[in-house]
N, C-alpha and C positions, 0 to 999 in steps of 0.2 A: 504494500500500500504506500502511496505517496506520503512522504514525511510531512510536508507542509499541509496537506489535506488533513492528516491525522492531528497535527497541531491545531488546526482550525476547529476540528471536532472536539478536541479536549478543552479548548478555550471557550467555545460557544455552545457545545452540546448540552451541558447541564442547564444552561439558561433557557435553551429552546425546549428541553423536556419540561422544565418548570412551567413555561408559558403554555405549552400544549395541554399538560395535565390540568393546569388551572382552568382553562376554558372548557375542556372535556368534562370536568367534574362540576360544571355549573358555577364556576368562579369560587371554588372552595380552596382557600389558601392552605388550610390544614392538610388537605389531600395532596396538594402540589409540593409541599415541603419535603416529605420523605423521598420521593424520586429525585428531587434536587440534591439532597444530601448524598444519596447513593451514587448518582451519576457524577457528582463532584469528587467523591472519594475514588470512584473508578477512573476518572480523568487524571487524577494525581497518580494513581497506580500505573496507568498507561504511560504517562510522562516519565515516571521512574523507569519503566521497562524500556522505553525508547532511548532515554538519555543517561541511564544509570545514575541519575541524581534527580532530586526534586528541587526546582527553583523555589526561593523563599516566598515570592508573592503568591503563586498558586497554593503553596502549603498554608500560608496565612489565611488565604481566602477559604480554603477547605475547612480549616479549624473554625473560623468565624461563622461560616455557613452552618456547620454542624452544631456549634454552640447556640447561635441565635435561632436557628431553625428548631433545634431541640427545645429551647426555652419557649418558643412560640407554641409548639405542640404540647409540651408539658403543662403550661399555664393556660392553654387555649386562649392566647392573647396575641394578636398580630403585631403589637407594638415592637416586639423584639426583632422580628424580621424587617419591619419598617426602618428601624434605626441602624441596622447592619451597614447599609451603604454609607451612612453618615459617619459611623465609627471607622470604617475602613479608610475612607477618604481623609479623615482627620489624622488617623495613624500615619498614613503615607506622607501628609504634609508635615507633621511633626518630625517624623523620621528624617526627612530631607533636611529640615532646618537644624535639627540637633546634630546630624552628621556634619553639616557645613559649619555651623557656629562653634561647636565644641571640639570637633575632631578634624576640622579643615578637610573634610572628605565630601566630594560631590557624588552622591549616589547615582544620579542620572548619568554622569560620566562613567562611573564604574560599570553600570549595567549596559551601557550602549557604546562603549569605546571601541568595541570590535566592529561595529557596523557604521559608526559615525566618527569622523575625524574633525574636531573643532578646536579653535583657539580657546584658551582658558576663559576669556571674556564671554565667548559664545556659550560655553558649558554653564557658566554661572547664570547668565540670563535665562537660558533654557530651564535650569533647575528652579529658579524663582518663579518662572511662568508656570511650571508644573505645580509648585506649592499653591499658587493662586488658583489654578484650575481645580486642584483637589478641594480647596476650601469652598470654591464656587459650587462644585458638585455636592458637597456636604450640605451647604445652605439650600440649594435647590431641592435636594431630597427632603430636608426638613419642611420646607414650604409645601411641597407636593403632598407628602403623607398627612400633614396636619390640616390641609385645606381642601383636599380632593377626595374622591371616592377611592376605595381599594382597587377597583378595576382600573381607574385612571393611573394610580400609582404603579400597578403591575405593568401597564403599557409604558409608562415613563421609565421604569426600571429596565425593561427589556429593550425598548426601541430608542428612547430619547438619550439615555446615557451613552449607548454605543454610538449613536449619531453625533452627539456632542463631542465625544472623545475623538472620533474620526476627524471632525471639523477642526478641533483644537490642534491635532497633529498636522493637518494640512496647513493651518495658519502659522505653524512653526517653521515651515520650509524656507520662507524668506530669511529668517534669522539664521537658520543653519547654513544657507547658501552664503550669507554675508560673512559668517565667521568660519567658513570651511577652511581648514588648514591647507595651505598650498603644499603640494608634493615636493619634498625636499630631497 
């Protein structure tokens, strides 16, 4: 099987399963969470099988989905799954800032240095933009789940977050081109 196709499936398969089960079960969030947890664990296992390691971000996501999904089911209260995206985005923003401020490490550079070659100024600007984007996603998630219907939140979670992230990455291309390190 094509490795990039398998990566796509492990990245987006659990979310698609969640979305399909949610609608097939008559918009039952509690029914959609167990398949989400199982497919997320399966995706992490497949990633490990393919790469012989588990990247930190999918592992953290798997842990938080299992934790907040489990709390939602146990307490029969959707607030736990609603706040999961907020918490994940805040954790990412704080981790980027702590790494930069206290350890002088740019985690964006560490994660992407094999695929992107930027000057230091470009890496720093890109990192601070990601911090702002993560904070924006956290704020948007809070606004949506607190003011809209559950069905609207599910659609926002599945479609809007992915679309916003894709657009955000596209809007970073000019910055990356501007600070692209010249081949030496």
